[in-house]
Structures are given as structure tokens and as C-alpha cells.
N, C-alpha and C positions, 0 to 999 in steps of 0.2 A: 225261208230257206228253200222253198220249192220253186222260186223264180228262175233258177238255173235250168229247170226242166223245159222251159219254153224258149231257151236260147240255144242256138246251134247253127252250123253251116248247112250247106245243101245236102251233103251226105247224111247228116244227122236226121234231117226231115224226111229224106227218102227212106231211111230205116224205120222211122216212126210210121210213115204211110204204109210200108210193107207189113209192119206188125199189126196195124189197124185192119188191113185186108185179111190177114190170118185170123184175127179176132172175129171179123165179120163172117168168115167161112165157118169157124167154130160155132158161132151163134146160130147160123142156119142149120148146121148139123144137130145142134141141141134142140132147136125147135122141132125138127123131124122126130127126135126121140120124145119130146114133150107131148106131141099130139098122137104119135103112133105107139108109144110105149117102149120098154126095154128090149122088145123082140128084135128091134133093128140092130142091136149090138151082137146078136148071135150067141149070147150067153144062155146057158141051160143048167140043168141039174148037175151034169158032169163038168161043165165049164162054168162055174158059178161066178168067177171074177175074171176081169179082163184088164185092159189098159187103164181103166179108171183106178183100180186098187193098186195096180203095178206102179203107176205114177205117184199115187198117194204114198206108197211105201218108200219109193225113192226120195221123194221130197221130205218125208219125215226124217230120213237119214241125213239129208242136207241140213235140215233145221237143227237136228240133234248134234250134228258135227260142229255147228257153230260154237258150242260150249267149249270145244277144245281150243278156241281162240281166247275165250274169256278166262278160263282157268289159269293159264300161265301168267297173265297180267294181274288179275285181281287176287289170286291166292298166293302166287309166288313172286309178285312184283317184278316180273320180267318185262323190262321197259321196251324191248323190241316189239312187243305186241300192243303197245299203247294205241297207235293210230288205227291198227287193223281191227281192233275190237268193235269199232263202230260199223265197219263193213260186215263183220260177222253177225252182229245183232240185226241189221237191216236185211241181210240175206236170210236170216231165220224168219223175219216178218214176212217177206215175199214168199218163202217156201211154205209157211203155215197157212197163209191165205189160199195158196193153190191147193194145199192138202184139204182144207175145208170145202173148197169148191168141187174137188173131185169126189168127196164123200156125198155132197148134195146131188150131183148128177148121177152118182151110182145108186141113189135111192129111187130114182125114176121120177118122182114128183117132188118138187122142192118143199111143199107143205108138210111132207112126211117128217122133215127134220124137227117140226114143232112137237111131234110125239115124244121126242127125247126130253124136251123141256116141260111139256104139260103132264107127262106120265113118267117121271124119272123112276128108274128101278136099279137098285144096287146089284141086281143079278145080271144086268146088261153091260157087256163090255163096251158097247157104243156110248153108253152114259159116261163111263170113265174116260173114254177117248175124247168126248166132248169137253170134259173138265180139264184134262191135261193140255189139249191142243189150244183151247181158248185161253186157259191160264198162262201158258207159255207165250202165246201171241200177245196178250195184254202186257206181260212183263217186258217183253222185248220192245214193244212200241214205246212204253214209258221210259225204259232205260236208254234205248237207242236215241230217242228224241232229246232227252236231257243231257246225255253225254255229248251228242253232236252240238247242241246249243252251247254247252260249256266249252267245247273245243273251239267253236267259232269265236266265242268271246274271250278266249284265252284265260279261262278261270277254272277252278276245280268244280266238278259236278256236285250237286247237293248231297249232303251227308246221308239223306234218307234213301238215296239210290243204292247204297252199298248193301243193305239187307235184301233189297229186291234182286240184286245181282247174285247174291249167295242163294236166294230162293230159286232163281232160274236154273241153277245147276241140277237139283233133283228133278225139276220139271222137264229138263232136256232129256234126262235119263228115262223119265216116266213116259214120255210120248212114244219112245221106241219100245219100251217094255210093254205098254198096253197094246201097241200094234202087234207085237209078237203073240200076245194072248189072243187077239182077234184071229190070227192065223191058226192058232192051236184049236180054235173052235171047229175046224174042219178035220175031223179025225181020219177021213179017207185019204189025206195027203200025208204020206209017211215022213217026208222030210220036215214037215211042219210040226208033226206030233212028237215033240221032244221037249224036255225040260230046259234044254240049253238054247232054245231058239232066241230068247231075249238077249243072252250074252252074244250070240252070233250077230244079231242085228246091231247091237251096240258096238261090237268090235269092228264091223264093216263101216259103220258111220264114223267112228273115231279114226280108223285107218285112212278113210277118205279125207277127213279133216287134216290129218297129218300131211297128206300130199298138198293140201291147200296152204298149209303153213310153211312148206319147204322154201318157197321164194322169200318169205319174211326172214327166215333164219340165215339164208345164204346170200341174200342180196340186200344189204342194209340200205342201199341207195333208194329203195322203195319208199322209205320214210321221208325222203326229201321231196317227194312229189307234192 
């Protein structure tokens, strides 16, 4: 199913080359951080987080918002969302991969992420973040791939994917909830030090997902593509 990715016109390959150049520039910037440390980011005690965690938070919202595409179809049998659920699941996969990469670069040295695996602690919010992010990523890869394969073969997805789909819903809520708890770990930030930070995050993610769903509800011809 990936063979389509290597087919395209001239504009498609120009876009791919542009993206590869951007990736190369980002790789060079990361190598600078790798050899010289996090001091190049300008972060400090007062500014403890920057674009890394800002992008991580945004992408967690994108990934969590994908569940708003899944719920109408799988829980309410709303047929208009049938084809778009595959897009929502793979959008969540791409977002979660980027979330994990932003966490790795924010740690400074990639090997530090092994500490979460080698020395797990139930008192660490990063430990729970690792569980929900990787769990939701795994679920979306399996579900998205099987649903896409079934769609391509014009058959029903395997029955065992249904429990995984239902399990992915609390995981989607969990990734944003744990992110909110991480933010609450900085008591010096008044806006974050609140019990309703998790609902705020979830509301913003679900509202954004509602905007994503608007064309599906009001333009049925999308399903004919």
C-alpha cells in the first residue's frame, strides 16, 4: 500500500525534495545541540520550555482530536465518517511520532530516554506520558493499517479491531490529560496551576477536531473522492 508514495508528477517530487531539504537543515541544527548541549536553545530556569514542548503540546492535541472522528462512526454508526476515520487514525500516528521526537530532542541527549524504561517510576509523569503516547501510537498503527487494508479489499475489518478501537478512546483522552499534569508540575506558572487544565486541553483538542469534521458534515461529495 506504500507504493503510491513513490509515484507522482514533477510538482510532487519538487515538494518531496523541498521537505528533504528542510529535514536536512533540522538535522544539522540538532547536531549542533547534540554536540554543544541545550544551551543553544536559550532555555533557562525562568524559560524552562520552548518550541519543543510547545509543538509537542500542539501535536498531542491533533492526535487526541482524531478520536472525534472515530467516536461518531464506531459508537454512533454515523456512516458519513466511515472513510474519514482512516485519515484520522493515520493523522494521529504522524502526530504521535512527532510528539515522541520532540520529547527526545527536549531531553538533550537521546540516550536519556532509556532512563524512563530502565528506571520506571510511578511518581514520574514522564513515565505515564511514555505509556499513553506509545500505547495510543501502537493502537492507531494496528487499527489504521487493518481498516485501510479492509477498505482496499472491500471487506469488513477483523472483528478483533473493534475492542482496540474502543480502547483507543480512553487512550486519546489520556494523552492530553497526562500532558496537562506535566504542565501542572511547574507551579510558578499561574495559568497552568489549575485543576481544570486537563479539561481545557481536551476542549481545545475536540473543538479543533470539530473544525476538521465540518467539511465531512456539510460536503458529502468528499466521500466520492
